[in-house]
DRENKOLGU-119828 format. One line per 3 residues: number of its first residue (from 1); their letters; for each residue x, y, z of N, C-alpha, C, O. Coordinates in nm, 3 decimals, decimal comma, always signed. Example, Ala and Ser with C-alpha at 12.3 -4.5 7.8 and 13.67 -1.06 7.14 Angstrom:
1 = AS = +1,319:-0,569:+0,780:+1,230:-0,450:+0,780:+1,320:-0,330:+0,780:+1,424:-0,332:+0,846 | +1,285:-0,225:+0,708:+1,367:-0,106:+0,714:+1,290:+0,003:+0,787:+1,341:+0,114:+0,804;
// end
This chain:
1 = MEP = +2,673:+1,085:+0,183:+2,554:+1,012:+0,239:+2,568:+0,897:+0,134:+2,660:+0,903:+0,052 | +2,497:+0,812:+0,133:+2,472:+0,714:+0,054:+2,400:+0,753:-0,117:+2,320:+0,846:-0,132 | +2,428:+0,699:-0,186:+2,324:+0,739:-0,298:+2,219:+0,655:-0,335:+2,227:+0,534:-0,356;
4 = IHN = +2,056:+0,773:-0,345:+1,960:+0,766:-0,317:+1,881:+0,679:-0,460:+1,868:+0,753:-0,557 | +1,825:+0,522:-0,482:+1,851:+0,478:-0,622:+1,729:+0,499:-0,632:+1,666:+0,551:-0,540 | +1,673:+0,461:-0,747:+1,536:+0,583:-0,842:+1,502:+0,658:-0,826:+1,383:+0,686:-0,829;
7 = ATV = +1,596:+0,728:-0,802:+1,525:+0,908:-0,748:+1,514:+1,004:-0,875:+1,597:+1,027:-0,963 | +1,393:+1,048:-0,856:+1,362:+1,147:-0,952:+1,363:+1,282:-0,940:+1,251:+1,316:-0,901 | +1,441:+1,384:-0,955:+1,409:+1,487:-0,892:+1,376:+1,599:-1,063:+1,445:+1,604:-1,165;
10 = YIV = +1,217:+1,688:-1,023:+1,175:+1,763:-1,118:+1,158:+1,865:-1,092:+1,095:+1,922:-1,003 | +1,244:+1,909:-1,213:+1,258:+2,054:-1,262:+1,166:+2,183:-1,310:+1,158:+2,236:-1,420 | +1,134:+2,197:-1,250:+1,021:+2,336:-1,285:+1,069:+2,489:-1,265:+1,100:+2,537:-1,156;
13 = DDD = +1,071:+2,576:-1,422:+1,143:+2,658:-1,385:+1,092:+2,712:-1,556:+1,084:+2,621:-1,639 | +1,056:+2,864:-1,606:+1,031:+2,886:-1,762:+1,182:+2,912:-1,733:+1,159:+2,948:-1,617 | +1,330:+2,924:-1,743:+1,474:+2,972:-1,793:+1,474:+2,844:-1,851:+1,463:+2,748:-1,774;
16 = AGV = +1,490:+2,814:-2,035:+1,499:+2,696:-2,080:+1,715:+2,708:-2,018:+1,786:+2,628:-2,080 | +1,781:+2,787:-1,927:+1,919:+2,819:-1,945:+1,927:+2,727:-1,793:+2,015:+2,645:-1,767 | +1,831:+2,758:-1,720:+1,839:+2,725:-1,618:+1,832:+2,541:-1,597:+1,902:+2,463:-1,532;
19 = RDA = +1,658:+2,514:-1,730:+1,671:+2,387:-1,647:+1,812:+2,317:-1,761:+1,856:+2,209:-1,722 | +1,865:+2,365:-1,867:+1,974:+2,278:-1,904:+2,080:+2,259:-1,821:+2,155:+2,161:-1,823 | +2,087:+2,360:-1,745:+2,200:+2,334:-1,631:+2,206:+2,265:-1,552:+2,310:+2,199:-1,541;
22 = LAW = +2,107:+2,249:-1,467:+2,050:+2,182:-1,296:+2,036:+2,019:-1,474:+2,103:+1,926:-1,429 | +2,013:+1,999:-1,540:+1,976:+1,859:-1,548:+2,125:+1,836:-1,557:+2,172:+1,752:-1,481 | +2,216:+1,910:-1,652:+2,291:+1,864:-1,654:+2,431:+1,772:-1,511:+2,518:+1,687:-1,493;
25 = LLR = +2,342:+1,893:-1,449:+2,403:+1,918:-1,285:+2,352:+1,785:-1,231:+2,439:+1,712:-1,185 | +2,230:+1,743:-1,229:+2,213:+1,654:-1,216:+2,256:+1,502:-1,272:+2,279:+1,403:-1,202 | +2,262:+1,513:-1,452:+2,332:+1,377:-1,426:+2,484:+1,346:-1,490:+2,532:+1,274:-1,577;
28 = SRR = +2,532:+1,447:-1,391:+2,681:+1,477:-1,349:+2,723:+1,338:-1,276:+2,806:+1,247:-1,289 | +2,570:+1,394:-1,159:+2,543:+1,332:-0,981:+2,504:+1,204:-0,996:+2,495:+1,131:-0,898 | +2,462:+1,139:-1,191:+2,363:+1,050:-1,140:+2,230:+1,039:-1,105:+2,158:+0,955:-1,052;
31 = LLS = +2,217:+1,163:-1,156:+2,069:+1,204:-1,029:+1,940:+1,168:-1,184:+1,975:+1,219:-1,290 | +1,873:+1,128:-1,185:+1,747:+1,121:-1,274:+1,680:+1,268:-1,305:+1,758:+1,338:-1,241 | +1,604:+1,341:-1,351:+1,522:+1,424:-1,350:+1,469:+1,487:-1,479:+1,517:+1,509:-1,590;
34 = ESF = +1,313:+1,515:-1,400:+1,224:+1,599:-1,555:+1,200:+1,740:-1,537:+1,169:+1,809:-1,440 | +1,229:+1,768:-1,686:+1,217:+1,924:-1,671:+1,054:+1,965:-1,706:+0,971:+1,898:-1,768 | +1,038:+2,104:-1,641:+0,890:+2,154:-1,706:+0,970:+2,307:-1,709:+1,074:+2,354:-1,663;
37 = DSA = +0,863:+2,351:-1,788:+0,878:+2,437:-1,868:+0,772:+2,561:-1,851:+0,756:+2,650:-1,934 | +0,693:+2,548:-1,709:+0,567:+2,593:-1,629:+0,532:+2,529:-1,571:+0,513:+2,411:-1,601 | +0,499:+2,605:-1,412:+0,413:+2,486:-1,338:+0,276:+2,447:-1,349:+0,198:+2,380:-1,282;
40 = EAF = +0,273:+2,509:-1,451:+0,114:+2,467:-1,547:+0,117:+2,360:-1,578:+0,032:+2,280:-1,538 | +0,282:+2,305:-1,713:+0,286:+2,190:-1,707:+0,311:+2,084:-1,624:+0,283:+1,965:-1,613 | +0,401:+2,209:-1,546:+0,382:+2,053:-1,409:+0,262:+1,962:-1,344:+0,245:+1,842:-1,319;
43 = DTR = +0,184:+2,092:-1,328:+0,122:+2,018:-1,249:-0,001:+1,919:-1,317:-0,066:+1,832:-1,258 | -0,011:+1,958:-1,451:-0,002:+1,879:-1,547:+0,018:+1,689:-1,535:-0,078:+1,612:-1,543 | +0,118:+1,659:-1,521:+0,200:+1,619:-1,506:+0,166:+1,516:-1,359:+0,162:+1,393:-1,365;
46 = ISS = +0,149:+1,582:-1,257:+0,092:+1,532:-1,169:+0,006:+1,560:-1,107:+0,019:+1,548:-0,985 | -0,120:+1,607:-1,162:-0,234:+1,609:-1,099:-0,368:+1,434:-1,161:-0,451:+1,376:-1,091 | -0,342:+1,416:-1,261:-0,401:+1,277:-1,248:-0,352:+1,151:-1,223:-0,307:+1,061:-1,293;
49 = HFA = -0,378:+1,172:-1,075:-0,360:+1,045:-0,961:-0,291:+0,979:-0,943:-0,303:+0,863:-0,904 | -0,137:+1,078:-0,983:+0,049:+1,059:-0,898:-0,022:+1,010:-0,769:-0,110:+1,038:-0,688 | +0,103:+0,895:-0,813:+0,136:+0,905:-0,612:+0,309:+0,897:-0,624:+0,365:+0,851:-0,724;
52 = VTS = +0,358:+0,933:-0,541:+0,519:+0,977:-0,562:+0,532:+0,817:-0,497:+0,459:+0,801:-0,399 | +0,628:+0,677:-0,543:+0,621:+0,560:-0,514:+0,776:+0,493:-0,548:+0,818:+0,383:-0,585 | +0,824:+0,603:-0,520:+1,016:+0,624:-0,558:+1,090:+0,797:-0,464:+1,019:+0,894:-0,438;
55 = PSC = +1,178:+0,792:-0,446:+1,233:+0,932:-0,347:+1,207:+1,016:-0,443:+1,239:+0,970:-0,552 | +1,166:+1,111:-0,447:+1,130:+1,248:-0,538:+1,141:+1,382:-0,477:+1,107:+1,391:-0,359 | +1,189:+1,498:-0,543:+1,169:+1,611:-0,511:+1,171:+1,694:-0,602:+1,217:+1,657:-0,710;
58 = VLL = +1,114:+1,850:-0,587:+1,074:+1,960:-0,678:+1,207:+2,084:-0,656:+1,220:+2,151:-0,554 | +1,267:+2,089:-0,735:+1,315:+2,211:-0,753:+1,233:+2,288:-0,848:+1,196:+2,245:-0,957 | +1,204:+2,406:-0,800:+1,031:+2,469:-0,821:+1,104:+2,675:-0,804:+1,132:+2,744:-0,707;
61 = DVR = +1,106:+2,691:-0,907:+1,076:+2,849:-0,947:+0,947:+2,915:-0,838:+0,829:+2,897:-0,809 | +1,077:+3,011:-0,799:+0,932:+3,129:-0,731:+0,893:+3,230:-0,858:+0,773:+3,255:-0,873 | +0,950:+3,265:-0,912:+0,865:+3,358:-1,020:+0,856:+3,331:-1,131:+0,942:+3,366:-1,212;
64 = MAG = +0,735:+3,254:-1,169:+0,741:+3,223:-1,318:+0,656:+3,258:-1,384:+0,553:+3,246:-1,317 | +0,622:+3,319:-1,531:+0,482:+3,353:-1,626:+0,399:+3,251:-1,560:+0,432:+3,137:-1,526 | +0,222:+3,346:-1,540:+0,103:+3,217:-1,494:+0,149:+3,175:-1,364:+0,194:+3,256:-1,283;
67 = LSG = +0,139:+3,053:-1,340:+0,131:+2,981:-1,211:+0,280:+3,051:-1,130:+0,388:+3,068:-1,186 | +0,255:+3,077:-1,014:+0,392:+3,090:-0,980:+0,415:+2,982:-0,892:+0,330:+2,900:-0,856 | +0,571:+2,987:-0,851:+0,580:+2,837:-0,768:+0,550:+2,818:-0,663:+0,563:+2,701:-0,627;
70 = LAM = +0,493:+2,922:-0,555:+0,456:+2,891:-0,465:+0,272:+2,904:-0,440:+0,198:+2,889:-0,342 | +0,249:+2,943:-0,590:+0,130:+2,851:-0,615:+0,073:+2,697:-0,622:-0,024:+2,635:-0,579 | +0,188:+2,673:-0,700:+0,249:+2,514:-0,765:+0,312:+2,477:-0,585:+0,383:+2,379:-0,565;
73 = FEK = +0,287:+2,536:-0,516:+0,345:+2,466:-0,403:+0,277:+2,421:-0,296:+0,305:+2,333:-0,215 | +0,116:+2,544:-0,311:+0,000:+2,510:-0,212:-0,137:+2,419:-0,289:-0,233:+2,372:-0,228 | -0,115:+2,414:-0,415:-0,142:+2,282:-0,485:-0,041:+2,134:-0,472:-0,088:+2,055:-0,553;
76 = LIG = +0,042:+2,090:-0,422:+0,148:+1,987:-0,375:+0,057:+1,928:-0,261:+0,008:+1,819:-0,227 | +0,062:+2,093:-0,210:-0,002:+2,072:-0,021:-0,143:+2,011:-0,040:-0,181:+1,915:+0,027 | -0,198:+2,055:-0,107:-0,380:+2,050:-0,141:-0,421:+1,883:-0,281:-0,520:+1,850:-0,345;
79 = YGL = -0,301:+1,834:-0,268:-0,316:+1,692:-0,331:-0,199:+1,572:-0,250:-0,147:+1,476:-0,306 | -0,184:+1,606:-0,136:-0,182:+1,527:-0,036:+0,009:+1,446:-0,052:+0,057:+1,344:-0,004 | +0,081:+1,582:-0,165:+0,205:+1,528:-0,172:+0,315:+1,570:-0,106:+0,431:+1,549:-0,140;
82 = QPT = +0,259:+1,657:+0,031:+0,401:+1,645:+0,132:+0,359:+1,597:+0,204:+0,240:+1,577:+0,229 | +0,464:+1,562:+0,263:+0,655:+1,550:+0,229:+0,687:+1,404:+0,161:+0,784:+1,339:+0,201 | +0,616:+1,362:+0,076:+0,700:+1,256:+0,015:+0,718:+1,325:-0,154:+0,740:+1,260:-0,256;
85 = LPV = +0,706:+1,436:-0,144:+0,809:+1,474:-0,236:+0,839:+1,664:-0,187:+0,793:+1,748:-0,265 | +0,888:+1,695:-0,105:+0,959:+1,796:-0,070:+0,963:+1,877:-0,178:+0,924:+1,863:-0,294 | +1,025:+1,979:-0,108:+0,984:+2,127:-0,274:+1,125:+2,216:-0,178:+1,140:+2,263:-0,065;
88 = IFL = +1,198:+2,202:-0,291:+1,366:+2,307:-0,298:+1,317:+2,429:-0,380:+1,324:+2,400:-0,500 | +1,275:+2,544:-0,363:+1,246:+2,692:-0,394:+1,349:+2,665:-0,499:+1,434:+2,576:-0,502 | +1,323:+2,760:-0,584:+1,523:+2,816:-0,657:+1,428:+2,947:-0,718:+1,321:+2,950:-0,778;
91 = TGH = +1,578:+3,110:-0,640:+1,449:+3,186:-0,615:+1,559:+3,268:-0,670:+1,653:+3,211:-0,725 | +1,552:+3,448:-0,657:+1,616:+3,553:-0,729:+1,647:+3,624:-0,595:+1,605:+3,565:-0,496 | +1,730:+3,771:-0,570:+1,736:+3,770:-0,418:+1,595:+3,872:-0,396:+1,553:+3,882:-0,281;
94 = ADV = +1,534:+3,936:-0,490:+1,413:+3,999:-0,408:+1,291:+3,896:-0,364:+1,194:+3,936:-0,300 | +1,310:+3,746:-0,410:+1,221:+3,635:-0,425:+1,247:+3,543:-0,244:+1,164:+3,462:-0,200 | +1,404:+3,590:-0,152:+1,386:+3,571:-0,056:+1,281:+3,534:+0,034:+1,247:+3,418:+0,054;
97 = PTA = +1,224:+3,652:+0,095:+1,132:+3,660:+0,202:+1,047:+3,534:+0,148:+1,038:+3,432:+0,217 | +0,983:+3,546:+0,019:+0,893:+3,419:-0,014:+0,953:+3,350:-0,005:+0,887:+3,274:+0,066 | +1,028:+3,310:-0,019:+1,105:+3,140:-0,037:+1,103:+3,091:+0,117:+1,090:+2,974:+0,153;
100 = VAA = +1,118:+3,210:+0,202:+1,144:+3,240:+0,370:+0,983:+3,143:+0,396:+0,970:+3,021:+0,391 | +0,924:+3,202:+0,412:+0,775:+3,190:+0,470:+0,744:+3,086:+0,385:+0,756:+2,986:+0,455 | +0,703:+3,044:+0,246:+0,697:+2,920:+0,203:+0,768:+2,774:+0,255:+0,693:+2,676:+0,254;
103 = VKQ = +0,909:+2,753:+0,302:+0,943:+2,655:+0,390:+0,920:+2,665:+0,581:+0,976:+2,603:+0,671 | +0,801:+2,785:+0,583:+0,776:+2,794:+0,734:+0,591:+2,679:+0,702:+0,504:+2,609:+0,753 | +0,642:+2,742:+0,582:+0,421:+2,658:+0,488:+0,476:+2,517:+0,511:+0,403:+2,420:+0,527;
106 = GAF = +0,587:+2,513:+0,511:+0,671:+2,343:+0,519:+0,720:+2,291:+0,392:+0,727:+2,170:+0,373 | +0,763:+2,401:+0,278:+0,831:+2,332:+0,190:+1,004:+2,286:+0,254:+1,027:+2,314:+0,372 | +1,125:+2,211:+0,164:+1,240:+2,170:+0,248:+1,288:+2,310:+0,266:+1,276:+2,370:+0,373;
109 = DFC = +1,338:+2,356:+0,168:+1,426:+2,430:+0,166:+1,457:+2,560:+0,034:+1,376:+2,549:-0,058 | +1,544:+2,658:+0,018:+1,535:+2,746:-0,112:+1,697:+2,750:-0,113:+1,771:+2,729:-0,017 | +1,722:+2,773:-0,207:+1,832:+2,829:-0,323:+1,856:+2,985:-0,413:+1,813:+3,041:-0,513;
112 = EKP = +1,956:+3,009:-0,299:+1,894:+3,143:-0,372:+2,000:+3,194:-0,546:+2,122:+3,186:-0,563 | +1,935:+3,224:-0,606:+2,031:+3,186:-0,761:+2,142:+3,348:-0,798:+2,095:+3,457:-0,828 | +2,293:+3,315:-0,785:+2,311:+3,189:-0,896:+2,410:+3,095:-0,757:+2,494:+3,115:-0,670;
115 = FSD = +2,331:+2,991:-0,814:+2,320:+2,869:-0,648:+2,448:+2,834:-0,668:+2,508:+2,861:-0,772 | +2,524:+2,740:-0,521:+2,616:+2,630:-0,562:+2,606:+2,531:-0,634:+2,488:+2,497:-0,625 | +2,673:+2,443:-0,719:+2,638:+2,352:-0,752:+2,624:+2,206:-0,640:+2,548:+2,110:-0,632;
118 = NLL = +2,772:+2,268:-0,548:+2,758:+2,132:-0,419:+2,642:+2,177:-0,335:+2,561:+2,119:-0,262 | +2,656:+2,258:-0,360:+2,552:+2,310:-0,204:+2,439:+2,283:-0,256:+2,370:+2,217:-0,178 | +2,364:+2,316:-0,405:+2,243:+2,271:-0,402:+2,256:+2,123:-0,389:+2,184:+2,056:-0,316;
121 = VDR = +2,370:+2,065:-0,479:+2,317:+1,885:-0,527:+2,327:+1,829:-0,382:+2,286:+1,718:-0,350 | +2,378:+1,905:-0,309:+2,362:+1,850:-0,117:+2,245:+1,829:-0,053:+2,209:+1,736:+0,018 | +2,160:+1,980:-0,105:+2,071:+1,987:-0,054:+1,949:+1,860:-0,127:+1,882:+1,768:-0,081;
124 = IEQ = +1,970:+1,921:-0,263:+1,834:+1,777:-0,364:+1,905:+1,624:-0,255:+1,822:+1,538:-0,226 | +2,052:+1,605:-0,204:+2,041:+1,433:-0,149:+1,950:+1,434:-0,012:+1,878:+1,349:+0,040 | +1,992:+1,595:+0,032:+1,884:+1,540:+0,132:+1,752:+1,511:+0,131:+1,700:+1,406:+0,169;
127 = ALA = +1,696:+1,613:+0,084:+1,541:+1,600:+0,010:+1,543:+1,466:-0,007:+1,494:+1,403:+0,087 | +1,586:+1,401:-0,101:+1,539:+1,230:-0,156:+1,534:+1,146:-0,052:+1,465:+1,045:-0,043 | +1,660:+1,219:+0,078:+1,647:+1,129:+0,160:+1,531:+1,115:+0,268:+1,487:+1,023:+0,336;
130 = HSA = +1,494:+1,297:+0,247:+1,309:+1,300:+0,335:+1,320:+1,252:+0,285:+1,375:+1,148:+0,321 | +1,274:+1,271:+0,106:+1,153:+1,161:+0,052:+1,145:+1,016:+0,082:+1,036:+0,978:+0,125 | +1,226:+0,939:+0,069:+1,264:+0,783:+0,138:+1,245:+0,769:+0,261:+1,235:+0,651:+0,296;
133 = AAL = +1,235:+0,858:+0,356:+1,207:+0,811:+0,473:+1,057:+0,810:+0,499:+1,002:+0,725:+0,568 | +0,990:+0,918:+0,433:+0,856:+0,979:+0,483:+0,764:+0,839:+0,380:+0,654:+0,793:+0,411 | +0,844:+0,798:+0,262:+0,760:+0,703:+0,173:+0,784:+0,555:+0,258:+0,713:+0,467:+0,212;
136 = AQH = +0,844:+0,524:+0,339:+0,867:+0,422:+0,411:+0,763:+0,447:+0,513:+0,670:+0,367:+0,524 | +0,772:+0,549:+0,589:+0,651:+0,567:+0,710:+0,530:+0,566:+0,635:+0,452:+0,475:+0,664 | +0,505:+0,624:+0,568:+0,401:+0,610:+0,499:+0,379:+0,424:+0,456:+0,277:+0,354:+0,461;
139 = SES = +0,456:+0,405:+0,433:+0,456:+0,225:+0,417:+0,406:+0,139:+0,494:+0,325:+0,048:+0,480 | +0,470:+0,185:+0,583:+0,457:+0,101:+0,738:+0,302:+0,109:+0,788:+0,226:+0,014:+0,805 | +0,272:+0,268:+0,808:+0,162:+0,307:+0,796:+0,055:+0,251:+0,753:-0,034:+0,211:+0,828;
142 = SGR = +0,050:+0,240:+0,599:-0,069:+0,124:+0,538:-0,001:+0,029:+0,557:-0,019:-0,034:+0,453 | +0,063:-0,026:+0,613:+0,072:-0,195:+0,650:+0,000:-0,189:+0,760:-0,089:-0,273:+0,767 | +0,012:-0,110:+0,856:-0,101:-0,145:+1,021:-0,212:-0,151:+0,968:-0,280:-0,253:+0,963;
145 = QAR = -0,252:-0,012:+0,911:-0,402:-0,034:+0,879:-0,451:-0,141:+0,786:-0,530:-0,221:+0,834 | -0,424:-0,152:+0,684:-0,398:-0,292:+0,651:-0,428:-0,410:+0,702:-0,517:-0,482:+0,657 | -0,319:-0,450:+0,852:-0,364:-0,580:+0,960:-0,486:-0,484:+0,996:-0,565:-0,481:+0,902;
148 = LDG = -0,515:-0,427:+1,072:-0,655:-0,390:+1,082:-0,785:-0,346:+1,064:-0,884:-0,315:+1,130 | -0,727:-0,358:+0,886:-0,919:-0,370:+0,829:-0,916:-0,544:+0,842:-1,020:-0,609:+0,856 | -0,819:-0,588:+0,837:-0,778:-0,760:+0,829:-0,875:-0,813:+0,914:-0,913:-0,925:+0,880;
151 = LTE = -0,948:-0,750:+1,054:-0,943:-0,830:+1,140:-1,125:-0,834:+1,145:-1,193:-0,740:+1,103 | -1,166:-0,921:+1,185:-1,270:-0,964:+1,219:-1,415:-0,834:+1,314:-1,381:-0,774:+1,416 | -1,507:-0,822:+1,277:-1,545:-0,720:+1,409:-1,541:-0,794:+1,510:-1,476:-0,726:+1,590;
154 = REK = -1,578:-0,926:+1,581:-1,569:-0,949:+1,667:-1,368:-0,957:+1,755:-1,331:-0,969:+1,872 | -1,320:-0,949:+1,672:-1,157:-0,949:+1,667:-1,165:-0,796:+1,729:-1,117:-0,762:+1,838 | -1,243:-0,700:+1,626:-1,162:-0,545:+1,696:-1,294:-0,527:+1,843:-1,280:-0,420:+1,903;
157 = AVM = -1,322:-0,548:+1,856:-1,420:-0,633:+2,020:-1,354:-0,589:+2,048:-1,331:-0,469:+2,058 | -1,270:-0,725:+2,080:-1,215:-0,769:+2,174:-1,075:-0,670:+2,191:-1,028:-0,616:+2,291 | -1,039:-0,671:+2,073:-0,889:-0,569:+2,072:-0,911:-0,459:+2,186:-0,856:-0,436:+2,294;
160 = RLV = -1,034:-0,390:+2,100:-1,102:-0,242:+2,184:-1,060:-0,237:+2,328:-1,005:-0,140:+2,379 | -1,103:-0,395:+2,413:-1,095:-0,397:+2,550:-1,007:-0,434:+2,606:-0,965:-0,374:+2,705 | -0,941:-0,563:+2,552:-0,810:-0,569:+2,593:-0,752:-0,422:+2,600:-0,723:-0,377:+2,711;
163 = VDG = -0,727:-0,323:+2,460:-0,665:-0,207:+2,469:-0,655:-0,108:+2,572:-0,561:-0,036:+2,605 | -0,834:-0,127:+2,636:-0,855:-0,056:+2,753:-0,764:-0,103:+2,861:-0,722:-0,008:+2,927 | -0,715:-0,234:+2,906:-0,681:-0,271:+2,975:-0,778:-0,347:+3,045:-0,772:-0,340:+3,168;
166 = LPN = -0,867:-0,418:+2,993:-0,955:-0,485:+3,042:-0,906:-0,637:+3,069:-0,870:-0,686:+2,962 | -0,895:-0,714:+3,163:-0,841:-0,868:+3,168:-0,975:-0,934:+3,101:-1,086:-0,890:+3,069 | -0,920:-1,038:+3,096:-1,016:-1,164:+2,956:-1,094:-1,185:+3,030:-1,193:-1,169:+2,960;
169 = KLV = -1,143:-1,219:+3,157:-1,300:-1,241:+3,233:-1,398:-1,148:+3,242:-1,516:-1,173:+3,267 | -1,330:-0,988:+3,214:-1,399:-0,884:+3,160:-1,407:-0,832:+3,059:-1,428:-0,711:+3,061 | -1,395:-0,892:+2,948:-1,358:-0,881:+2,783:-1,464:-0,981:+2,788:-1,561:-0,918:+2,745;
172 = ADQ = -1,512:-1,120:+2,820:-1,565:-1,197:+2,783:-1,748:-1,126:+2,914:-1,857:-1,108:+2,860 | -1,737:-1,115:+2,989:-1,833:-1,073:+3,099:-1,874:-0,889:+2,981:-1,974:-0,851:+3,042 | -1,860:-0,823:+2,912:-1,866:-0,724:+2,894:-1,948:-0,749:+2,725:-2,037:-0,676:+2,682;
175 = LDI = -1,881:-0,879:+2,647:-1,897:-0,926:+2,468:-2,005:-1,042:+2,491:-2,042:-1,099:+2,389 | -2,069:-1,090:+2,636:-2,109:-1,200:+2,682:-2,026:-1,350:+2,604:-2,074:-1,460:+2,576 | -1,940:-1,316:+2,593:-1,892:-1,460:+2,492:-1,760:-1,569:+2,650:-1,706:-1,518:+2,748;
178 = SVR = -1,757:-1,670:+2,619:-1,683:-1,752:+2,701:-1,558:-1,657:+2,694:-1,549:-1,574:+2,603 | -1,445:-1,671:+2,810:-1,273:-1,665:+2,815:-1,237:-1,726:+2,716:-1,163:-1,682:+2,627 | -1,298:-1,860:+2,724:-1,201:-1,909:+2,620:-1,186:-1,871:+2,487:-1,098:-1,918:+2,416;
181 = TVE = -1,285:-1,772:+2,443:-1,314:-1,703:+2,301:-1,245:-1,639:+2,308:-1,154:-1,644:+2,225 | -1,245:-1,538:+2,411:-1,166:-1,480:+2,423:-1,045:-1,436:+2,382:-1,002:-1,365:+2,292 | -0,983:-1,525:+2,512:-0,830:-1,607:+2,468:-0,851:-1,623:+2,265:-0,794:-1,548:+2,185;
184 = VHR = -0,912:-1,698:+2,239:-0,909:-1,709:+2,111:-0,904:-1,590:+2,029:-0,810:-1,580:+1,950 | -0,999:-1,492:+2,036:-0,932:-1,374:+2,011:-0,880:-1,269:+2,023:-0,846:-1,178:+1,946 | -0,876:-1,283:+2,105:-0,713:-1,234:+2,181:-0,600:-1,304:+2,112:-0,502:-1,232:+2,092;
187 = ARV = -0,591:-1,435:+2,067:-0,483:-1,462:+2,032:-0,480:-1,382:+1,858:-0,402:-1,291:+1,829 | -0,536:-1,414:+1,804:-0,523:-1,361:+1,715:-0,556:-1,252:+1,649:-0,543:-1,269:+1,528 | -0,594:-1,147:+1,678:-0,606:-1,005:+1,719:-0,412:-1,008:+1,673:-0,367:-0,968:+1,566;
190 = FDK = -0,296:-1,088:+1,831:-0,177:-1,031:+1,845:-0,130:-1,090:+1,695:-0,101:-1,003:+1,613 | -0,124:-1,185:+1,665:-0,114:-1,250:+1,509:-0,105:-1,192:+1,452:+0,008:-1,179:+1,405 | -0,207:-1,109:+1,407:-0,295:-1,038:+1,265:-0,192:-0,937:+1,299:-0,124:-0,899:+1,204;
193 = MGV = -0,170:-0,892:+1,403:-0,135:-0,748:+1,416:+0,024:-0,729:+1,463:+0,082:-0,627:+1,498 | +0,061:-0,833:+1,453:+0,202:-0,869:+1,538:+0,280:-0,824:+1,615:+0,389:-0,768:+1,601 | +0,204:-0,857:+1,719:+0,258:-0,809:+1,837:+0,240:-0,939:+1,918:+0,206:-1,055:+1,897;
196 = KSA = +0,289:-0,840:+2,048:+0,334:-0,975:+2,129:+0,257:-0,949:+2,264:+0,257:-1,045:+2,341 | +0,179:-0,812:+2,314:+0,146:-0,798:+2,394:+0,033:-0,643:+2,392:+0,026:-0,557:+2,304 | -0,018:-0,650:+2,478:-0,145:-0,549:+2,491:-0,058:-0,446:+2,495:-0,082:-0,362:+2,408;
199 = VEL = +0,044:-0,419:+2,569:+0,070:-0,268:+2,566:+0,152:-0,192:+2,419:+0,174:-0,075:+2,389 | +0,180:-0,308:+2,357:+0,263:-0,308:+2,208:+0,161:-0,291:+2,122:+0,176:-0,222:+2,022 | +0,033:-0,356:+2,154:-0,116:-0,358:+2,042:-0,153:-0,223:+2,083:-0,237:-0,172:+2,010;
202 = ANL = -0,107:-0,142:+2,193:-0,182:+0,023:+2,221:-0,045:+0,146:+2,139:-0,053:+0,257:+2,088 | +0,062:+0,056:+2,162:+0,123:+0,132:+2,152:+0,151:+0,126:+1,895:+0,227:+0,124:+1,799 | +0,086:+0,126:+1,920:+0,064:+0,033:+1,738:-0,044:+0,099:+1,691:-0,054:+0,145:+1,577;
205 = LRN = -0,120:+0,103:+1,769:-0,238:+0,172:+1,711:-0,252:+0,326:+1,771:-0,330:+0,399:+1,710 | -0,185:+0,381:+1,883:-0,174:+0,521:+1,852:-0,126:+0,618:+1,763:-0,173:+0,729:+1,738 | +0,053:+0,520:+1,684:+0,063:+0,510:+1,515:+0,012:+0,535:+1,414:+0,062:+0,610:+1,330;
208 = L = -0,150:+0,451:+1,396:-0,195:+0,463:+1,319:-0,256:+0,602:+1,274:-0,316:+0,610:+1,167;
// end
């Protein structure tokens, strides 16, 4: 797998030995990391207008004093940080059923302690690739929305009727404007939205 650039792995575990070992492992694979000794500390880091701007993932211990890993995961969902910030749970054998349930709720995966370094790094790299793809999709969607927001009200009215399949003459009748005016607005809509046909425009709007 190609290396993921500018990526960050957040380590959340109340065991200092585990945090240090994971940080060392990630450094050895040229991956940046930030460590937190509790879910509360991590929550403070990410809850203040936090946005995922580069590929990232979280290694989250299931069982911690105070706020549990599962409760922290639910907070991440509430913050709208899934799937751009995928979570890999770190779990002891007794907590595997809990981790499996979390995966069903949208967590990326879980890794049972003691874990295989190679297997864990493989999953981390896959999680970072997943984050990168989600960020790209979000950026593309935001770009489409920005283009849509840039249309005038008249252009939006013409666009809706064009997408419904109406020919220019019927669009003109519906809006009580000339066919030539419809043609001008239609051309501007296609140009602003970056499409060449009504079908392409309809498909783009369907994905917003």
